[in-house]
N, C-alpha and C positions, 0 to 999 in steps of 0.2 A: 748367032758367030759361031766359027768352030774355033777351035782351040789353034793357037800359035804352038810352034816346034819346044820353042822354051816350055810354055805349059804342059806341054803333055811329056818331057825331059823332068819336069820337079812331078809332078804326080808319080810317074811310074818309080822313079828315086826315094820319093817318099813310099809309094809302098814297099820296096827293097829296104826299106830299113825301119815299116813295122810300123809309121808314122800315121797311117792313112787309116781310118774307119770307115766300113759298110754299111747305108743305111738302107734296106729293102721296104718298099712301098709296097701298099698294096696291087699298084701299074705295076711292079715285077714280077707277083704270082697271076699268072697268066693260064689257060687249060691249055696243052699241048695239040688237044684237037681242034680248038680253037683261037691262033694264039694272037691275034686282035680282043679279045675280054678275057677280062678281069675275073676271077676265081670268085670275090665278091660279089661285083656284078653277075654273075650268072647263079650266085645263091640267092639273090634277091629276087631274080626270075623266077628260080625254083619256088621262092616261098608267096609269090603271085601267085602261081600256078597252083599254091596246094591252099590260098583264100580265095582264089575266083569261086574252087569247088564249095571252099564256107561260107561265101555271097559276102566276105568283108570287103567294102568297097576300096580304093586305094586310087592315086591320082596314078595313070599311066604315065605320063612324063615323068615320073619318079621311078619308075618301074626296075630301074637298076641302080635304084640308091639304096644300099645295104639296109644304113642305118636309118633311113624312113619305113623302109618295107619290112623291117625284122619290127620293128615299133608297131607296124598298121598289123603285122602279124597274132600279137598280143592282144590285140583289140576284138581277136575271134572268141566264141563265146567258149568259156570253160579252155580256154586256152592258157597252160601254164609256162613257165620261163624254163621251164625245164625240157619241154615239149622243142621248143626252138632250138635250147642246145642239142638235144638230139638230133635235129634236124640240117644243124648247121655241121656235127660230126661227123654225119654219116654220109653229109655233100663231099665236104674236103677228101674224106679217107678215100671216097671214090673217084674225087675227080684229081688228086694229084698222085694216080701209081706209075707218074713217068713228068720228066721235070723238061722242062724249056731247055733246050743246047748251050744258052747263054752261061746256064747255072752250073756246067760242068767247066767252064774256061774260071769262071770267076774262083772256083775253089781249088784252079791252079796258082790261083797266086796267093802270096801271105800276109792275108789279115789276119789279126789275132782275135778284133772282134766284129761280129756284125749284129743291125740290130734290126731286128724282122716286124714289121708293123703289119701283117700277115702271118697268122696263126700257119701256114705248111709248112713243110721239110724239105720241101727242095732243097736247100743250099746244106744241110746235116749229112742226106743222104751222099751230095756229091762231095764234100767233105770226105765221108766215108769212103766214097769210091775212092778219093783221089790219095785212100792209104793215109788219109789222118785220123785216126786209130783213139788219140787220145780228145778226139773231139769233143765240146759238151754245150750241153742247151739249158737253159735255165728260162724264166718266163713272169713278169712283174700279174700280180692280182691287185688290181684297181680299187677293192673288195676289203681285204684285211693282210695284216702281216705274214708274212713266212718265215722262219727260222728254214732257212736253205742254204747249205751250205754251195760257194759258188770258188771252185779256183781263178787265180786270179789268170785272167787271158793272156796265155803265150804262144809262140812258135807252134811250142810240143800240147796244145792244151786249147785250142782256140775256142772260141765260147758266138753260138748265138744268142741272143737273147730276144724273148720274142715281148716285146712291149705293151701288146694288144692281148693277152692272154696267150693259153695255151690247149690244145683239146685235149689232151692227157688231164687238166683241169676244166671243164665244159664253164664252171661259174665264172670261172676268171676270165673267160671271151666278152670281147669291149663289141658289141650286137648292134644294140639297139641306143636310137638317138640319146636318151634317160641314160647309156652307159658311157655313151661319148662324157655326157657333162659330168658323169660322177668322176671316170676315168680322167679329165682333164684337169678338174676342180683339187682330185687326191694324190695328183702325182707331181704339179705346181705345188701344193701344200708341203710334200715331202710326208707324206701321213696315205698309204703308207710308204719308204721312199724304195730308190732306187739302190739296191746293195753298193756297197763303194768298190767291190769288185769290178763292178761296171761302171761307175762316175767317176774312178778313178784315172780312168783311159781318155777322160773330156777334160781338153785342158788347148792351151792355144797355141801351141805348139802342133797338133794333130792340123789332118789332112781330110778331108770329107768326099765321099762317093755319094751322090744322092743317086735313087734309080726307083722310079717310078711313085715319084710322090707327085699328090696335085698339094700344090702350094696354094691352091684359092682357095685351101679348106684353113679357118681361122687357128682352127688347133694348131696346127705347125707351129704358126708365130710363138705362142703358149709353149712349145712343146722344148725349140731350142733354145728359148733362153733358158729353160729348166736345166736341158745339157748345156751347157755352160759356153753355148756356141757364140764365138762375136765376131769382129770386122777383122781379125788380129786370125784366125783360120782361112784356110783356104780352101774350100768348098765348090766342089762340079755337078751341074744336074744336066744330062743330056733329057733332052724334048723335044721330038718331033714338030716340025716348025707347023703341021696339022693342030699342034695344041695352040694355039696363043693361051697363052698367059695374058691378064687381064694390067694394063698400064698401072696400074696401083701397086697391084702384089708383086709384079715385076720390081719396080722399084723401092717397096721395104725392104725387099730381101737382097736385091744388093746392096740399099745402103745401109743395110743392119746389118748385113751378114759377108758380105762383098760377094754374095753365090756367082759363081760364075756359069751363065745358061751356054748350052753345046748343041746349035741344030745335029740332031742326033737321033735315031730311038735308042731301047735297049740295047738291043741285038747288037746293032751294029757300032756303039760306041763299047762293048764290051768284046767283038771281036777285035778291033784298032788297038785296046788298052793289051790284052795280053798279044798280040804280034809285037805291040811296041815290047811291052813287059821280057816275050821272051828273046828278041835284039839286044836290049840293056844287060840283061845276063851274058847274053853268049858272047857280048862285047868283052863284060867287065870282068870274064869267067879266069880266073888262075890268077887277079890280083889282088894284092894281099887283103886282110882285112880292116874295112876303118877301124881306127883306134876306140879301144875305149877302157874308161878309168872304170875302176873297180878298187871299191876302199872296202877291207876288213875287217869285223869289228869282232874279238874275242874275249873273257879273261885269262890277264895273261898270268896262268896257275901249267904249272911243266908240261903238264898231257895235250893243253890245247895249243899253248904256244909250240910246240915238238908239232902236231898236227898242221898247224899253219904254215909253219919252214915245210913240211914233205909236202904241203898244197903248194907252195910257191916253186918247190924244185917241180914240180909235173907241170905247171903251167909255165915255166921256163922258154920254151922255145916259144910260145906268144911271146914273151916278154923282149925277148931277143928279135925276132922277128918284125917289132914297131906294130902287132898289133894288140897287146896289151900293154897298160900303165896300172899298177898294182901299187896299194899301198895299206900300212897297218902300225899299229904304235910300235911294234919292235924295229920299226927302219929309221934310218937317222934322220933327225930333223931337228931346225932351229926353232927358238919360243916355247911359248904356252902349247901345253898338251891337248888342252879342251879347242884351243881357237885354231891348233892345224887337225884337227879329226874334226868337226863343225868343216871351214874350209874345203877339205877334202868332202865331204858328203856335199856337198854344195856344187859341187865340178863333177859330182861321180855321174855314170851310166848306170853303176848298179855297185848296189854295198851288200858284202854277203856274212850274216853272224851266223858266227860257228855257235852249233848250238848242246849248251851242256846244266849241268843241274846250277855251275859256278857260274852263266852266262849271265840266270838271271841273277845273282846276289852282289854281280858289280854295280857300283851305283854309279856308276859316269856312264854308262851302258843304258841302267836302266830307264835315271833320271834324263838323261841329256842327248847321248849319242843316236839310241834307237827313236828318242820321239824326234829327232832333228829329222832324222832316214824316212819316218812314215811321214812326216809333214812338207817334202817333196817329195816322195812317190806319190800323197793326193794332188799335189799344186802342179807339178813337172812331169808325173809318169816314172820319176824313179826305181829302177828295177830292185826289189828287194828277193836273194831267193837266200834263203835259210838254207845251212847246212849243218844238218844231225852227225855231232861227233862222239854223245856219248845219251842215251835213255835221257829223257829228260820230258815235261808235260808239252807239248806245243800244241796240241788242241782246245788247253784252257788259255793260250797266249794273245798276244797282240798279232801275232805271227802265226795264225793259224790258217789265216786266208791264204797264203800266199807257198807254191810248192815247194817244196823241203826234197834236198839231195842227200844222200845218193835214195835216200826213202825212208818213207814214217817210221815202215816201220824194221829195218835195218841200219842202227845205225854205224857211222865206220867203223867203230871202235867193238863191236861183235864182226868183224869179218875176217876170218880168217887170216886171209889175204890182205892187209893194207894198200899196198902199191896198188890190189886190184879195187879197191874200193873207188881212192884218190884217181884213177883211171877212168872210172865211170863216171864219178864227177867230173872230173873235164871234158868227158865227152857233150854229157848232159847242157857245162854250161856252154860250151863253143854253139850248138841250137840256139839254147836263148837267146845270147849277145851277139849272135852274127847270123843265124838262118832268117 
């Protein structure tokens, strides 16, 4: 089926509002010299040639199945796992020097998070080329827990998460049939778990685009549940008419996840999406930004209170134009402080903790309001944007995973001109909240 105009409009708007996550299967990672060939299939064929030279038998009809061919490769006499890893890394480094054209178009769209099920770096290079200098990558290692610091994805620091491992750590690569079993077992058990900075973005409010996923693979049924996908989500998967999905698989994904199949190849779908997004952006240029509700949490000492008032003054133009609704405890309200603060956090798009040593000594903040904000961040993607007013230990706190403004190394108090610091914060906030 083709997407309706309403579905296209919804998808484009969700991308514009940063409510859309991109999942790239190995079908999206193709060779530019042979655009119909998956890199994984080409690697499998490459391993087949090595096995023929070693007189290792394999089923010819499975010669494009990487998991099977990698498993057979290890059956060769004196063949080591590290030999397979070397073959894989050398192959990908040589085969991915030029990315397919649709990655450039994907890079122009404001995705905050992309999950990659191939170890290639096509999207990262496209993001960098598109000027997204803050783009970051991280990866899952199904063999062991990693102490990896990941900034929460945001418009200025989008994240590509390589779920099946990374070439920089060949041991992490999911290559063989045994690897796939161990991977799905460990990721489902959460041992090791996917970092919260990634998992917190998966919720019922999100829309998903799946590119190049072969849903005949049973792994995806378990993986989708692990990523907390549900029928409440809106999900799209372009699929050429020639790639017929079995009725059993199609009905499962339609019923369980309300997955919408659209008849298109990846290049055509991305081209259409990019065109529609550009038209949407042009039509909405100059219109007021959507209203954002923001709550400020701070210790009500004199120094931090003055800083909050100064920040409010700098944000006042956005308040007056109806793009920002700001609330903090120094503002007039009727009723119980705790109840009002919790209610405001529950409705907020973002919470701004004003950090200082005193922030952590405030019992209401540390025992009630900050845990409430972190709960909403996990459940529905509430933005938490700490602002460092006075020097304190952020890295040892529960806010260490979040991007700190204006800069972790430069608290507002250390700037020679506080107005310049606050102006910098406001510019950064605009990007995080509205871009």
